[in-house]
TORVODO-196121 format. One record per residue: x, y, z of N, C-alpha, C in turn; residue in one letter. Coordinates in nm, 2 decimals, decimal comma. Layout:
% TORVODO-196121
[[X Y Z] [X Y Z] [X Y Z] 'a']
...
***
This chain:
% TORVODO-196121
[[-1,16 -2,09 -1,09] [-1,13 -1,96 -0,98] [-0,99 -1,87 -1,04] 'm']
[[-0,98 -1,77 -1,08] [-0,88 -1,69 -1,15] [-0,76 -1,73 -1,03] 'a']
[[-0,65 -1,74 -1,08] [-0,54 -1,73 -0,95] [-0,49 -1,59 -0,97] 'a']
[[-0,44 -1,56 -0,83] [-0,42 -1,42 -0,79] [-0,27 -1,39 -0,81] 'k']
[[-0,23 -1,25 -0,86] [-0,14 -1,21 -0,89] [-0,05 -1,17 -0,79] 'c']
[[0,09 -1,21 -0,80] [0,14 -1,15 -0,69] [0,24 -0,97 -0,72] 'k']
[[0,25 -0,93 -0,65] [0,27 -0,80 -0,66] [0,42 -0,77 -0,58] 'r']
[[0,51 -0,70 -0,66] [0,59 -0,67 -0,63] [0,62 -0,51 -0,60] 'y']
[[0,69 -0,48 -0,46] [0,74 -0,35 -0,42] [0,86 -0,30 -0,40] 'y']
[[0,91 -0,22 -0,45] [1,04 -0,14 -0,45] [1,04 -0,03 -0,39] 'w']
[[1,14 0,04 -0,31] [1,16 0,14 -0,29] [1,25 0,23 -0,38] 'l']
[[1,22 0,38 -0,42] [1,28 0,46 -0,56] [1,30 0,57 -0,46] 'k']
[[1,45 0,58 -0,45] [1,51 0,68 -0,39] [1,54 0,75 -0,48] 'l']
[[1,51 0,92 -0,43] [1,52 1,02 -0,55] [1,69 1,02 -0,52] 'k']
[[1,71 1,10 -0,64] [1,82 1,14 -0,65] [1,93 1,23 -0,55] 'q']
[[1,82 1,30 -0,49] [1,88 1,39 -0,37] [1,83 1,35 -0,25] 'd']
[[1,81 1,22 -0,24] [1,80 1,17 -0,10] [1,85 1,18 0,00] 'f']
[[1,99 1,15 0,00] [2,11 1,20 0,10] [2,12 1,36 0,07] 'f']
[[2,09 1,41 0,00] [2,12 1,60 0,03] [2,00 1,63 0,12] 'a']
[[1,89 1,54 0,10] [1,79 1,61 0,25] [1,88 1,62 0,40] 'd']
[[1,85 1,77 0,43] [1,89 1,82 0,56] [1,84 1,70 0,68] 'p']
[[1,74 1,67 0,66] [1,74 1,56 0,76] [1,83 1,46 0,76] 'r']
[[1,87 1,40 0,64] [1,97 1,29 0,67] [2,07 1,31 0,70] 'i']
[[2,14 1,41 0,56] [2,27 1,46 0,62] [2,28 1,49 0,80] 'k']
[[2,19 1,56 0,85] [2,23 1,52 1,02] [2,19 1,38 1,05] 'k']
[[2,09 1,34 1,01] [2,12 1,16 1,05] [2,25 1,13 1,04] 'l']
[[2,30 1,12 0,93] [2,44 1,07 0,91] [2,57 1,12 0,98] 'r']
[[2,56 1,27 1,04] [2,66 1,30 1,12] [2,66 1,29 1,29] 'r']
[[2,55 1,22 1,28] [2,54 1,17 1,43] [2,62 1,05 1,47] 'i']
[[2,69 1,04 1,57] [2,75 0,91 1,61] [2,67 0,77 1,57] 'a']
[[2,69 0,74 1,49] [2,66 0,58 1,46] [2,55 0,63 1,33] 'g']
[[2,57 0,75 1,28] [2,44 0,76 1,16] [2,42 0,71 1,07] 'g']
[[2,57 0,67 1,00] [2,54 0,56 0,89] [2,46 0,43 0,95] 'd']
[[2,47 0,37 1,07] [2,37 0,27 1,08] [2,25 0,32 1,13] 't']
[[2,21 0,44 1,16] [2,07 0,47 1,21] [2,05 0,51 0,99] 'y']
[[2,07 0,56 0,96] [2,04 0,58 0,82] [2,01 0,43 0,78] 't']
[[2,07 0,35 0,75] [2,05 0,20 0,69] [1,89 0,16 0,75] 'v']
[[1,91 0,17 0,89] [1,78 0,13 0,95] [1,67 0,18 0,93] 'i']
[[1,68 0,34 0,87] [1,57 0,43 0,86] [1,56 0,34 0,73] 'f']
[[1,61 0,32 0,62] [1,60 0,26 0,53] [1,54 0,12 0,51] 'l']
[[1,58 0,05 0,62] [1,50 -0,09 0,62] [1,36 -0,08 0,66] 'k']
[[1,32 0,06 0,77] [1,19 0,01 0,83] [1,09 0,10 0,71] 'i']
[[1,15 0,15 0,63] [1,06 0,20 0,52] [1,03 0,09 0,42] 'm']
[[1,17 0,00 0,40] [1,12 -0,12 0,30] [1,00 -0,18 0,37] 'l']
[[1,06 -0,21 0,51] [0,96 -0,28 0,58] [0,78 -0,27 0,57] 'l']
[[0,76 -0,13 0,54] [0,64 -0,07 0,51] [0,58 -0,05 0,37] 't']
[[0,66 -0,10 0,25] [0,61 -0,08 0,17] [0,47 -0,14 0,14] 'l']
[[0,42 -0,24 0,17] [0,30 -0,32 0,13] [0,19 -0,27 0,20] 'k']
[[0,25 -0,16 0,33] [0,11 -0,13 0,38] [0,14 0,07 0,37] 't']
[[0,19 0,08 0,24] [0,18 0,26 0,23] [0,21 0,32 0,31] 'd']
[[0,36 0,29 0,37] [0,41 0,37 0,48] [0,34 0,35 0,63] 'g']
[[0,25 0,29 0,68] [0,21 0,26 0,74] [0,28 0,15 0,87] 'v']
[[0,32 0,18 0,99] [0,41 0,08 1,08] [0,32 0,05 1,16] 'l']
[[0,30 -0,11 1,21] [0,17 -0,15 1,30] [0,26 -0,22 1,40] 'v']
[[0,26 -0,16 1,54] [0,34 -0,27 1,64] [0,20 -0,35 1,69] 'y']
[[0,28 -0,51 1,66] [0,18 -0,57 1,68] [0,22 -0,63 1,81] 'e']
[[0,29 -0,61 1,91] [0,31 -0,65 2,06] [0,37 -0,77 2,10] 'g']
[[0,47 -0,81 2,00] [0,55 -0,91 1,97] [0,65 -0,93 2,08] 'i']
[[0,73 -0,76 2,06] [0,81 -0,75 2,19] [0,77 -0,64 2,27] 'e']
[[0,81 -0,64 2,39] [0,79 -0,52 2,49] [0,79 -0,38 2,44] 'n']
[[0,82 -0,34 2,31] [0,80 -0,21 2,23] [0,84 -0,23 2,10] 's']
[[0,83 -0,11 2,05] [0,81 -0,11 1,89] [0,95 -0,13 1,87] 'l']
[[1,07 -0,07 1,95] [1,22 -0,08 1,90] [1,20 -0,20 1,89] 'a']
[[1,22 -0,29 2,02] [1,24 -0,42 2,00] [1,20 -0,47 1,92] 'm']
[[1,07 -0,52 1,89] [1,00 -0,55 1,79] [1,07 -0,53 1,63] 'e']
[[1,10 -0,42 1,62] [1,18 -0,39 1,47] [1,24 -0,44 1,47] 'l']
[[1,38 -0,42 1,62] [1,53 -0,51 1,58] [1,50 -0,66 1,55] 'a']
[[1,39 -0,72 1,63] [1,36 -0,84 1,60] [1,35 -0,89 1,45] 'l']
[[1,27 -0,79 1,38] [1,22 -0,83 1,26] [1,32 -0,80 1,14] 'k']
[[1,42 -0,66 1,22] [1,53 -0,62 1,09] [1,65 -0,68 1,13] 'l']
[[1,68 -0,77 1,25] [1,83 -0,82 1,29] [1,88 -0,71 1,31] 'd']
[[1,85 -0,63 1,37] [1,93 -0,48 1,42] [1,92 -0,48 1,58] 'e']
[[2,02 -0,38 1,61] [2,05 -0,39 1,76] [1,89 -0,28 1,81] 'd']
[[1,82 -0,33 1,92] [1,74 -0,25 1,98] [1,74 -0,13 2,02] 'd']
[[1,91 -0,10 2,04] [1,90 0,05 2,12] [1,96 0,12 1,99] 'k']
[[2,00 0,07 1,89] [1,99 0,15 1,77] [1,85 0,18 1,69] 'n']
[[1,75 0,08 1,70] [1,65 0,09 1,65] [1,58 0,19 1,73] 'v']
[[1,60 0,21 1,87] [1,52 0,33 1,95] [1,55 0,45 1,90] 'e']
[[1,70 0,45 1,89] [1,78 0,61 1,85] [1,74 0,63 1,70] 'a']
[[1,71 0,55 1,61] [1,64 0,59 1,50] [1,54 0,66 1,50] 't']
[[1,42 0,55 1,57] [1,29 0,58 1,59] [1,28 0,72 1,65] 'l']
[[1,33 0,77 1,73] [1,33 0,88 1,82] [1,40 1,02 1,74] 'i']
[[1,50 0,99 1,65] [1,55 1,08 1,57] [1,42 1,12 1,46] 'y']
[[1,36 0,99 1,37] [1,26 1,00 1,29] [1,13 1,08 1,33] 'm']
[[1,09 1,05 1,43] [0,98 1,12 1,52] [1,03 1,28 1,53] 'q']
[[1,15 1,29 1,55] [1,18 1,42 1,62] [1,17 1,51 1,47] 's']
[[1,22 1,44 1,38] [1,21 1,50 1,21] [1,10 1,50 1,16] 'm']
[[1,00 1,44 1,21] [0,87 1,43 1,15] [0,85 1,32 1,04] 'n']
[[0,95 1,28 1,03] [0,99 1,12 0,95] [0,89 1,02 0,97] 'l']
[[0,84 0,98 1,13] [0,76 0,95 1,16] [0,66 0,97 1,25] 'l']
[[0,52 0,96 1,21] [0,41 1,04 1,27] [0,33 0,92 1,35] 'q']
[[0,30 0,91 1,47] [0,22 0,83 1,54] [0,04 0,89 1,54] 'e']
[[0,01 0,79 1,50] [-0,17 0,79 1,46] [-0,22 0,75 1,60] 'l']
[[-0,18 0,62 1,67] [-0,20 0,62 1,78] [-0,12 0,51 1,85] 'd']
[[-0,13 0,48 1,97] [-0,02 0,41 2,06] [0,05 0,26 1,95] 'p']
[[-0,03 0,23 1,86] [0,01 0,12 1,81] [0,04 0,11 1,66] 'h']
[[0,00 0,24 1,56] [0,01 0,27 1,45] [0,05 0,43 1,42] 't']
[[0,22 0,36 1,33] [0,25 0,50 1,30] [0,29 0,48 1,18] 'f']
[[0,32 0,58 1,10] [0,31 0,62 0,95] [0,43 0,69 0,93] 'd']
[[0,45 0,64 0,81] [0,62 0,76 0,73] [0,58 0,80 0,62] 'i']
[[0,53 0,93 0,62] [0,47 0,99 0,48] [0,58 0,98 0,33] 'p']
[[0,70 0,95 0,36] [0,76 0,96 0,28] [0,77 0,84 0,20] 'q']
[[0,71 0,73 0,24] [0,75 0,61 0,16] [0,63 0,61 0,07] 'v']
[[0,53 0,69 0,11] [0,42 0,73 -0,02] [0,48 0,76 -0,18] 'r']
[[0,59 0,84 -0,14] [0,67 0,91 -0,24] [0,75 0,81 -0,31] 'e']
[[0,80 0,75 -0,23] [0,92 0,66 -0,30] [0,86 0,50 -0,30] 'l']
[[0,74 0,49 -0,34] [0,73 0,36 -0,34] [0,67 0,32 -0,51] 't']
[[0,73 0,20 -0,55] [0,72 0,16 -0,69] [0,63 0,05 -0,66] 'g']
[[0,57 -0,01 -0,75] [0,47 -0,17 -0,76] [0,49 -0,19 -0,86] 's']
[[0,44 -0,34 -0,91] [0,41 -0,39 -1,03] [0,39 -0,54 -0,97] 'e']
[[0,25 -0,63 -1,06] [0,22 -0,74 -1,07] [0,29 -0,81 -1,11] 't']
[[0,31 -0,97 -1,11] [0,43 -1,04 -1,13] [0,36 -1,07 -1,29] 'd']
[[0,25 -1,01 -1,34] [0,22 -1,05 -1,46] [0,26 -0,95 -1,56] 's']
[[0,25 -0,78 -1,50] [0,29 -0,74 -1,56] [0,44 -0,72 -1,62] 'a']
[[0,55 -0,79 -1,48] [0,68 -0,79 -1,50] [0,66 -0,88 -1,63] 'e']
[[0,58 -1,01 -1,65] [0,63 -1,11 -1,73] [0,57 -1,04 -1,87] 'r']
[[0,48 -0,93 -1,90] [0,45 -0,86 -2,01] [0,56 -0,80 -2,07] 'k']
[[0,63 -0,69 -1,97] [0,74 -0,63 -1,97] [0,84 -0,72 -2,04] 'r']
[[0,88 -0,82 -1,96] [1,01 -0,89 -2,03] [0,97 -0,96 -2,20] 'r']
[[0,84 -0,97 -2,16] [0,82 -1,02 -2,32] [0,78 -0,97 -2,43] 'q']
[[0,77 -0,80 -2,40] [0,73 -0,71 -2,51] [0,93 -0,67 -2,51] 'r']
[[1,02 -0,68 -2,39] [1,15 -0,63 -2,45] [1,20 -0,73 -2,52] 'k']
[[1,19 -0,88 -2,50] [1,21 -0,97 -2,62] [1,17 -0,99 -2,74] 'r']
[[1,02 -0,91 -2,76] [0,96 -0,91 -2,89] [1,05 -0,79 -2,96] 'e']
[[1,08 -0,68 -2,87] [1,13 -0,57 -2,96] [1,24 -0,58 -2,97] 'k']
[[1,37 -0,68 -2,89] [1,51 -0,70 -2,95] [1,45 -0,80 -3,08] 'e']
[[1,36 -0,90 -3,07] [1,37 -0,93 -3,20] [1,27 -0,88 -3,32] 'a']
[[1,23 -0,77 -3,32] [1,17 -0,66 -3,40] [1,33 -0,62 -3,46] 'k']
[[1,41 -0,57 -3,34] [1,51 -0,52 -3,40] [1,61 -0,55 -3,49] 's']
[[1,62 -0,70 -3,45] [1,71 -0,76 -3,50] [1,65 -0,82 -3,69] 'v']
[[1,54 -0,81 -3,68] [1,45 -0,81 -3,79] [1,46 -0,70 -3,91] 't']
[[1,42 -0,61 -3,83] [1,44 -0,45 -3,88] [1,57 -0,43 -3,96] 'l']
[[1,69 -0,48 -3,84] [1,82 -0,42 -3,90] [1,85 -0,53 -4,01] 's']
[[1,80 -0,66 -4,05] [1,80 -0,70 -4,16] [1,73 -0,71 -4,29] 'h']
[[1,58 -0,63 -4,26] [1,51 -0,56 -4,33] [1,59 -0,43 -4,43] 'q']
[[1,66 -0,35 -4,27] [1,69 -0,24 -4,32] [1,85 -0,26 -4,38] 's']
[[1,93 -0,36 -4,38] [2,01 -0,40 -4,49] [2,00 -0,41 -4,60] 'h']
[[1,88 -0,50 -4,60] [1,83 -0,56 -4,76] [1,79 -0,47 -4,87] 'a']
[[1,70 -0,35 -4,77] [1,64 -0,26 -4,83] [1,76 -0,15 -4,89] 'l']
[[1,85 -0,12 -4,81] [1,94 -0,02 -4,83] [2,02 -0,09 -4,93] 'v']
[[2,07 -0,20 -4,95] [2,16 -0,23 -5,06] [2,07 -0,23 -5,20] 't']
[[1,97 -0,27 -5,17] [1,88 -0,24 -5,32] [1,81 -0,11 -5,37] 's']
[[1,88 -0,01 -5,28] [1,86 0,13 -5,35] [1,72 0,20 -5,25] 'g']
[[1,69 0,13 -5,13] [1,56 0,22 -5,09] [1,58 0,21 -4,95] 'h']
[[1,50 0,33 -4,88] [1,55 0,34 -4,73] [1,45 0,32 -4,66] 'k']
[[1,41 0,33 -4,52] [1,33 0,25 -4,46] [1,33 0,34 -4,33] 'i']
[[1,21 0,39 -4,26] [1,21 0,49 -4,12] [1,16 0,42 -4,03] 'v']
[[1,23 0,36 -3,92] [1,18 0,29 -3,80] [1,05 0,41 -3,74] 'p']
[[0,95 0,30 -3,66] [0,87 0,35 -3,59] [0,83 0,32 -3,47] 't']
[[0,77 0,35 -3,32] [0,76 0,33 -3,20] [0,62 0,32 -3,21] 'e']
[[0,54 0,34 -3,29] [0,40 0,33 -3,26] [0,35 0,21 -3,21] 'i']
[[0,35 0,07 -3,28] [0,35 -0,06 -3,19] [0,41 -0,05 -3,03] 'e']
[[0,54 -0,01 -3,01] [0,58 0,00 -2,88] [0,47 0,11 -2,77] 't']
[[0,45 0,21 -2,85] [0,32 0,29 -2,80] [0,21 0,21 -2,72] 'e']
[[0,16 0,15 -2,83] [0,01 0,08 -2,82] [0,05 -0,01 -2,73] 'k']
[[0,14 -0,08 -2,71] [0,13 -0,19 -2,61] [0,14 -0,13 -2,45] 'e']
[[0,22 -0,05 -2,43] [0,24 0,02 -2,37] [0,13 0,06 -2,27] 'l']
[[0,00 0,15 -2,38] [-0,10 0,21 -2,32] [-0,22 0,05 -2,30] 'e']
[[-0,20 -0,03 -2,32] [-0,27 -0,14 -2,30] [-0,21 -0,19 -2,14] 'i']
[[-0,11 -0,18 -2,14] [-0,05 -0,24 -2,00] [-0,11 -0,14 -1,89] 'e']
[[-0,09 -0,01 -1,94] [-0,17 0,06 -1,86] [-0,30 0,07 -1,79] 't']
[[-0,39 0,04 -1,91] [-0,49 0,04 -1,92] [-0,52 -0,10 -1,82] 'd']
[[-0,46 -0,17 -1,83] [-0,47 -0,35 -1,70] [-0,48 -0,29 -1,57] 't']
[[-0,40 -0,20 -1,56] [-0,37 -0,20 -1,38] [-0,46 -0,09 -1,34] 'e']
[[-0,52 -0,15 -1,22] [-0,66 -0,05 -1,17] [-0,57 0,04 -1,09] 'i']
[[-0,43 0,02 -1,04] [-0,38 0,10 -0,96] [-0,34 0,27 -1,03] 'e']
[[-0,36 0,26 -1,18] [-0,36 0,35 -1,26] [-0,45 0,41 -1,31] 's']
[[-0,57 0,37 -1,25] [-0,70 0,45 -1,25] [-0,67 0,60 -1,21] 'd']
[[-0,73 0,70 -1,28] [-0,69 0,81 -1,17] [-0,78 0,86 -1,10] 's']
[[-0,90 0,77 -1,07] [-1,00 0,79 -0,97] [-0,98 0,72 -0,84] 'l']
[[-0,87 0,58 -0,87] [-0,80 0,51 -0,75] [-0,77 0,62 -0,61] 'f']
[[-0,71 0,69 -0,66] [-0,65 0,76 -0,53] [-0,77 0,84 -0,45] 'e']
[[-0,82 0,88 -0,56] [-0,90 0,97 -0,50] [-1,06 0,89 -0,43] 'k']
[[-1,07 0,79 -0,48] [-1,15 0,70 -0,38] [-1,07 0,63 -0,27] 'w']
[[-0,98 0,61 -0,25] [-0,89 0,60 -0,17] [-0,89 0,69 -0,03] 'l']
[[-0,87 0,82 -0,08] [-0,86 0,92 0,02] [-1,03 0,98 0,05] 'd']
[[-1,08 0,92 0,00] [-1,24 0,96 0,05] [-1,29 0,82 0,13] 'e']
[[-1,24 0,72 0,10] [-1,31 0,62 0,17] [-1,20 0,58 0,32] 'y']
[[-1,11 0,69 0,36] [-1,03 0,66 0,49] [-1,03 0,79 0,52] 's']
[[-1,12 0,93 0,44] [-1,15 1,02 0,54] [-1,26 1,02 0,64] 's']
[[-1,21 1,05 0,73] [-1,32 1,08 0,87] [-1,29 0,96 0,96] 'g']
[[-1,19 0,87 0,91] [-1,15 0,74 1,01] [-1,05 0,76 1,12] 'k']
[[-1,03 0,71 1,23] [-0,93 0,76 1,33] [-0,75 0,77 1,28] 'e']
[[-0,79 0,70 1,17] [-0,63 0,67 1,18] [-0,65 0,65 0,96] 't']
[[-0,67 0,74 0,92] [-0,66 0,76 0,77] [-0,54 0,69 0,69] 'p']
[[-0,41 0,71 0,73] [-0,33 0,66 0,63] [-0,36 0,50 0,66] 'p']
[[-0,38 0,46 0,78] [-0,40 0,28 0,80] [-0,52 0,23 0,71] 'a']
[[-0,60 0,31 0,76] [-0,74 0,25 0,65] [-0,69 0,25 0,49] 'y']
[[-0,62 0,37 0,48] [-0,61 0,36 0,31] [-0,50 0,22 0,28] 'k']
[[-0,42 0,22 0,36] [-0,31 0,17 0,28] [-0,38 0,03 0,34] 'a']
[[-0,48 -0,03 0,39] [-0,55 -0,17 0,41] [-0,62 -0,16 0,33] 'i']
[[-0,68 -0,08 0,27] [-0,76 -0,12 0,16] [-0,69 -0,11 0,04] 'm']
[[-0,59 -0,03 0,02] [-0,48 -0,05 -0,12] [-0,46 -0,17 -0,12] 'r']
[[-0,41 -0,22 -0,02] [-0,37 -0,38 -0,03] [-0,41 -0,47 -0,10] 'k']
[[-0,55 -0,46 0,00] [-0,66 -0,53 -0,05] [-0,70 -0,57 -0,18] 'r']
[[-0,70 -0,44 -0,26] [-0,77 -0,41 -0,39] [-0,68 -0,45 -0,50] 'v']
[[-0,51 -0,44 -0,48] [-0,43 -0,46 -0,54] [-0,39 -0,64 -0,53] 'l']
[[-0,44 -0,66 -0,41] [-0,38 -0,83 -0,44] [-0,51 -0,90 -0,46] 'e']
[[-0,63 -0,83 -0,54] [-0,75 -0,90 -0,60] [-0,89 -0,92 -0,48] 'g']
[[-0,87 -0,85 -0,39] [-0,99 -0,90 -0,29] [-1,11 -0,88 -0,35] 'n']
[[-1,19 -0,97 -0,40] [-1,32 -0,93 -0,47] [-1,37 -0,83 -0,44] 't']
[[-1,45 -0,83 -0,27] [-1,51 -0,77 -0,21] [-1,47 -0,60 -0,24] 'd']
[[-1,33 -0,59 -0,20] [-1,28 -0,44 -0,19] [-1,24 -0,39 -0,33] 'a']
[[-1,23 -0,49 -0,42] [-1,26 -0,42 -0,62] [-1,37 -0,41 -0,61] 'r']
[[-1,49 -0,46 -0,61] [-1,61 -0,43 -0,62] [-1,69 -0,27 -0,55] 'n']
[[-1,62 -0,27 -0,46] [-1,65 -0,17 -0,34] [-1,61 -0,01 -0,45] 't']
[[-1,49 -0,04 -0,47] [-1,40 0,09 -0,57] [-1,50 0,10 -0,71] 'f']
[[-1,52 -0,05 -0,76] [-1,56 0,02 -0,90] [-1,71 0,05 -0,89] 'l']
[[-1,80 0,02 -0,79] [-1,91 0,08 -0,78] [-1,91 0,22 -0,74] 'e']
[[-1,83 0,24 -0,66] [-1,80 0,41 -0,65] [-1,80 0,47 -0,75] 'w']
[[-1,72 0,43 -0,84] [-1,61 0,46 -0,95] [-1,75 0,47 -1,07] 'k']
[[-1,82 0,40 -1,06] [-1,95 0,39 -1,15] [-2,05 0,51 -1,10] 'r']
[[-2,05 0,51 -0,96] [-2,18 0,64 -0,90] [-2,12 0,77 -0,92] 's']
[[-1,96 0,77 -0,89] [-1,88 0,92 -0,91] [-1,91 0,96 -1,09] 'y']
[[-1,88 0,89 -1,17] [-1,88 0,92 -1,32] [-2,04 0,95 -1,35] 'l']
[[-2,13 0,87 -1,30] [-2,26 0,92 -1,33] [-2,31 1,04 -1,26] 'e']
[[-2,24 1,02 -1,13] [-2,28 1,18 -1,10] [-2,21 1,29 -1,19] 'k']
[[-2,05 1,29 -1,23] [-2,02 1,35 -1,29] [-2,11 1,41 -1,47] 'l']
[[-2,11 1,35 -1,49] [-2,20 1,31 -1,60] [-2,32 1,41 -1,61] 'q']
[[-2,43 1,40 -1,46] [-2,52 1,44 -1,46] [-2,48 1,60 -1,44] 'k']
[[-2,40 1,63 -1,35] [-2,33 1,77 -1,31] [-2,31 1,83 -1,44] 'e']
[[-2,27 1,77 -1,53] [-2,22 1,80 -1,64] [-2,32 1,87 -1,77] 'e']
[[-2,43 1,78 -1,73] [-2,56 1,77 -1,81] [-2,66 1,91 -1,78] 'n']
[[-2,66 1,88 -1,63] [-2,70 2,05 -1,55] [-2,64 2,15 -1,61] 'e']
[[-2,52 2,16 -1,55] [-2,41 2,31 -1,64] [-2,48 2,32 -1,79] 'k']
[[-2,47 2,20 -1,91] [-2,54 2,26 -2,03] [-2,65 2,31 -2,03] 'k']
[[-2,74 2,25 -1,94] [-2,88 2,31 -1,97] [-2,90 2,46 -1,90] 'i']
[[-2,83 2,47 -1,81] [-2,85 2,61 -1,73] [-2,77 2,71 -1,83] 'q']
[[-2,65 2,65 -1,91] [-2,61 2,78 -1,96] [-2,62 2,78 -2,11] 't']
[[-2,73 2,71 -2,18] [-2,78 2,72 -2,31] [-2,82 2,88 -2,29] 'f']
[[-2,82 2,91 -2,45] [-2,88 3,03 -2,49] [-3,00 3,00 -2,53] 'd']
[[-3,12 3,03 -2,44] [-3,23 2,96 -2,49] [-3,28 3,10 -2,61] 'y']
[[-3,21 3,23 -2,61] [-3,25 3,31 -2,67] [-3,24 3,26 -2,82] 'n']
[[-3,18 3,18 -2,81] [-3,11 3,12 -2,97] [-3,24 3,07 -3,05] 's']
[[-3,40 3,05 -2,97] [-3,48 3,00 -2,99] [-3,61 3,06 -3,10] 'm']
[[-3,58 3,22 -3,08] [-3,66 3,28 -3,12] [-3,63 3,23 -3,26] 'v']
[[-3,75 3,29 -3,32] [-3,79 3,27 -3,50] [-3,81 3,10 -3,50] 'g']
[[-3,77 3,01 -3,40] [-3,80 2,88 -3,45] [-3,94 2,84 -3,42] 's']
[[-4,01 2,70 -3,47] [-4,15 2,69 -3,44] [-4,13 2,57 -3,34] 'k']
[[-4,24 2,58 -3,26] [-4,32 2,48 -3,16] [-4,48 2,44 -3,23] 'i']
[[-4,51 2,34 -3,24] [-4,61 2,29 -3,35] [-4,69 2,35 -3,39] 'n']
[[-4,57 2,44 -3,50] [-4,63 2,51 -3,57] [-4,64 2,67 -3,55] 'g']
[[-4,60 2,69 -3,41] [-4,66 2,83 -3,35] [-4,46 2,88 -3,37] 'm']
[[-4,47 3,03 -3,39] [-4,33 3,10 -3,42] [-4,31 3,14 -3,26] 'v']
[[-4,22 3,12 -3,23] [-4,13 3,19 -3,10] [-4,07 3,32 -3,13] 'i']
[[-4,13 3,41 -3,02] [-4,16 3,55 -3,05] [-4,04 3,60 -2,94] 'e']
[[-4,03 3,56 -2,80] [-3,94 3,59 -2,74] [-3,91 3,47 -2,64] 'r']
[[-3,81 3,51 -2,57] [-3,77 3,39 -2,46] [-3,74 3,48 -2,34] 'v']
[[-3,82 3,44 -2,23] [-3,74 3,46 -2,09] [-3,75 3,35 -2,03] 'v']
[[-3,61 3,39 -1,89] [-3,57 3,27 -1,82] [-3,46 3,36 -1,73] 't']
[[-3,48 3,28 -1,62] [-3,38 3,37 -1,50] [-3,26 3,24 -1,48] 'l']
[[-3,13 3,29 -1,47] [-3,00 3,21 -1,43] [-3,03 3,13 -1,35] 'e']
[[-3,10 3,12 -1,23] [-3,09 2,96 -1,15] [-3,23 2,93 -1,18] 'n']
[[-3,32 2,99 -1,24] [-3,44 2,90 -1,30] [-3,44 2,73 -1,37] 's']
[[-3,54 2,65 -1,32] [-3,53 2,54 -1,40] [-3,65 2,57 -1,50] 'n']
[[-3,71 2,67 -1,54] [-3,81 2,70 -1,64] [-3,75 2,78 -1,71] 'y']
[[-3,82 2,79 -1,85] [-3,81 2,88 -1,95] [-3,93 2,91 -1,97] 'v']
[[-3,95 3,04 -2,05] [-4,09 3,12 -2,09] [-4,08 3,13 -2,21] 'd']
[[-4,17 3,09 -2,30] [-4,14 3,10 -2,44] [-4,28 3,17 -2,46] 'l']
[[-4,24 3,28 -2,54] [-4,35 3,36 -2,62] [-4,40 3,35 -2,74] 'f']
[[-4,51 3,35 -2,79] [-4,54 3,30 -2,95] [-4,60 3,43 -3,04] 'f']
[[-4,60 3,44 -3,13] [-4,68 3,55 -3,19] [-4,81 3,56 -3,21] 'e']
[[-4,88 3,48 -3,13] [-5,02 3,49 -3,15] [-5,04 3,54 -2,99] 'd']
[[-4,91 3,55 -2,88] [-4,95 3,62 -2,79] [-4,97 3,58 -2,69] 'g']
[[-4,96 3,45 -2,69] [-4,97 3,33 -2,59] [-4,84 3,26 -2,57] 't']
[[-4,85 3,23 -2,45] [-4,65 3,17 -2,38] [-4,72 3,09 -2,33] 'f']
[[-4,61 2,98 -2,30] [-4,61 2,87 -2,20] [-4,47 2,85 -2,15] 'h']
[[-4,49 2,83 -1,99] [-4,35 2,78 -1,95] [-4,31 2,63 -1,94] 's']
[[-4,20 2,63 -1,99] [-4,13 2,49 -1,99] [-4,01 2,46 -1,89] 'f']
[[-3,99 2,34 -1,84] [-3,88 2,29 -1,78] [-3,76 2,25 -1,90] 'a']
[[-3,65 2,34 -1,81] [-3,53 2,39 -1,91] [-3,47 2,25 -1,96] 'k']
[[-3,48 2,13 -1,88] [-3,42 2,04 -1,98] [-3,51 1,92 -2,05] 'n']
[[-3,65 1,96 -2,07] [-3,73 1,94 -2,17] [-3,74 2,00 -2,28] 'e']
[[-3,71 2,15 -2,27] [-3,67 2,22 -2,37] [-3,52 2,17 -2,44] 'v']
[[-3,43 2,16 -2,36] [-3,29 2,13 -2,38] [-3,27 1,98 -2,48] 'y']
[[-3,35 1,94 -2,42] [-3,36 1,79 -2,49] [-3,43 1,78 -2,63] 'q']
[[-3,56 1,85 -2,63] [-3,60 1,88 -2,76] [-3,55 1,94 -2,87] 'w']
[[-3,44 2,08 -2,82] [-3,37 2,13 -2,92] [-3,22 2,01 -2,97] 'i']
[[-3,22 1,94 -2,85] [-3,10 1,85 -2,89] [-3,15 1,73 -3,03] 'h']
[[-3,27 1,70 -3,02] [-3,32 1,60 -3,11] [-3,35 1,66 -3,22] 'r']
[[-3,40 1,82 -3,21] [-3,41 1,87 -3,36] [-3,25 1,91 -3,45] 'q']
[[-3,19 1,91 -3,34] [-3,06 1,94 -3,42] [-2,97 1,81 -3,48] 'r']
[[-3,00 1,72 -3,40] [-2,99 1,54 -3,46] [-3,07 1,53 -3,59] 'k']
[[-3,18 1,58 -3,58] [-3,27 1,51 -3,67] [-3,23 1,63 -3,81] 'e']
[[-3,19 1,76 -3,80] [-3,13 1,80 -3,91] [-3,04 1,80 -3,96] 'a']
[[-2,93 1,73 -3,86] [-2,82 1,66 -3,99] [-2,83 1,53 -4,03] 'v']
***
């Protein structure tokens, strides 16, 4: 049984975070610096749930429950929540579920295995630098020059990216499609993201199966486009079963093409059959 990887999350504050008018206004309120810290702590609390905040009913109100979790005064937490809602920094999805959209923009994460690989690459790079430094010194003193290269480092980075399922360009599309139509899409999206990234087999297989079907659909659409847009008039002068094609007639949205031959006969063929025949002929000619 494969061991599960731990995942680490962090909040990436933008350089202009404190220049945001909403944050500047918050800090100017009496006790605003305290409210700003509470706001940041609430965002940190929802990193793993993609910004979705769930009221579990442990205390009599969300403010009191957060005050307990964050070790903050409940009145200060309540004031912070009221301000967040007034500035649309906190959106109520239902009486027990809330969304903080800004969290999704500021969240970074990686697995512990990725972190180990990153540390290992750093050590290897440092070791290579020392080796290259010695080699460079030896070659320069013997009258030769060397040019350092970053090709190996780039390849290693590409390998790590390919191993991370969250780097898949279709992962976000699948999450959006999965959660669309739900009563609280951000909550469903966050829950499924967490399951996949934590290695839940059913969730992971659901995504991979969707991806396979999606890519097959794209391939089919691409093939259909090629079949419909192919210039069938280019067949004029070629032969089928020894008969020379004299004229081709086809309609843009039709699935059939009419081939007229020199002997006065014509036959109607499905475009996909004709396209496949042409493709085979060209491959054989090569």
